[in-house]
N, C-alpha and C positions, 0 to 999 in steps of 0.2 A: 671748723664747721664742715661737716660732710652732709650733703643733701641726701634726703631719703631715697632718691631714685638712683643713686650710685650703686653699681653692681660690682662686687669683688669676688673673683674666683681665686682660690688658693690664699684666702685671707690670712691663714696661719703664717704665710711667708711675707706678709706686708707689714712694714713698719712706717708709722706716721709720726712726724715730729709735732712741735707745738706751733700754734698760730698758723695752721694750714687750712686752706679753703679748697674744697673739692665740690664743684658746682654740679648741677643737674645732668643726668644722663651720661655720666662718665662710666666707662667699663675698665676695670683694672684687673689684670690677670698676673699671677706670679707663680713661679715654680720654686724649687728648693734653693736656688741661688739668690732669690729674694727680690723684692721691690722696696726700695728705701726712699721715703719722701721726707726730706729735711725740713727744718724750721722755716717759716715764712714763705712757703711755697703755695702757688695758686694754680689749680687746674681748672680752666674755663669749661663751660658746658660742652659736652660731646667729645671730650678727650678720651681716646682709646689707647691703653698701654697693654700690649701683648707681650708679656714677660715670662712665659713658661719655659722658654728655651735658653735663657740667660739672665743675668742680673741687670736690673734697671735701677739707677740711682739718680735722684734729683736732689742735689745739694742745696743748702739754704739760699733763699732769694731767687731760685730759678722759677720760671713760669712757662706754662704751655697754654696757648690761646685756643679758642674754640675749634673743634674738629681736627686737632692735631692727632696723628696716629704714630705710635712708636712700636717698632717691631724688633724682637730678638731672634726671629727666624723668618726666612723667606725662601720660596722655591726658586732655584736656579732654572731658567727656562730654556737654555740653549743646548743642553746636553742630551735631550731626548728622554730624560727621566719623567716619570709621572708626577702629577702635582695634585695638591689638595689634602685637606685634613682627614679625609676618609680613606686615604691610601697609606698603608704601612710605610714607615720610614725607609725600609730596605729598598723600596721601589722609587724613592724620591731622592733628589739631590738638594738637601736643605743647606742654606747658608745661615749659620748661627753666630751670634756674638752678643756681648754685653753692650749696654748703652749707658753713657754717663753724661749727665748735665752738671757741669761744675757751677760754682756760685755765680749768680747773676746771669746765667744763660737764659735766653728767652727764645721761644719759637712762636712765630705768628700764625694766624688762622690758616687751617687747611694744609699745613705742611706735613710731609711724611719723613720720618726718621728711621733709617734702616739699621740692621744689626752691625755691631762692631764700631760704632761711631762714638766719639767724644766731642761734646760741645764745650770747649774750654772756657775758662772764667770770662764772664762778660760778653760772650759771643751772642750774636742775634741772627736768627734765620727768618727771612721775609716770608710773607704769606704765600701759600701754594707752592712752596719750594720742595725739592727732593734732596734729602741729606744722605748721601751715599759715602761720604768720607768726612773725617773729623774737621772741625772748624777751629782755627787758631783763636787764641785769647783776644777778646775785644773786637774781632772782625764782624762786620755786618755783611751777610751774603744773601743772595736772592736767586730764585729760579732753579731749573733742573740741573744746571751746570755749577751751581753755588758760586756765582760771580760775585766778587767782592765789590761793594759799593761804598764802603767807608769803614771807619773805626769809631768805637765808643771812647769817651774820655775816661781813661782808667783812673786818673788821679781824682777826678770829680766823683766817680762812682765810689772809690775808697773813702773819700771824705764823707759822703752821704751815709755810707754804711756805718762808719764810726759814730757819726752823729746819731743815727737811728738807734744803734745798739746802746749808746750812752743814755738814751731816753727810755729804753725798754726795760721792763721788769717782767719776770715770769708770771706774776699775778695779775697783770693788766696789759692792755694794749699800750702803744707808745703814748707818752704824755704830750 
């Protein structure tokens, strides 16, 4: 289900799987490298994905909570280069990279995800965090320094996934 207020730029580069929910006021941008949204993915209200400078992939069961922003490019600010979308790239120092959300990765409300990052299987990013480096599988991290506060139960998550997929058919929601 895609809410009618969702805005897509570069829609020809966006692939959306089955049983996907994209809530109100999301903005999705994609360039030639693509934005791929896998099966059973939820984008909460106000998610922004700025994907014109790299590939963004949300694998099945990944989720982005309200007001999460994902970037495939950002201006480097320390070199003295100019900044901003109205300035030609030759005057800027853009940091570009793909962003990957592996299966069961979850990002909580208001977090920022920067270019070149992978959130590995089952990882979780806490609310209002800044993700500047990849998050290991099943780690739960918070804050601007991505401090680890715990780990998810990988075995339990795998059991629940298997149970869910065993009850799911393409023609209906889970029984």
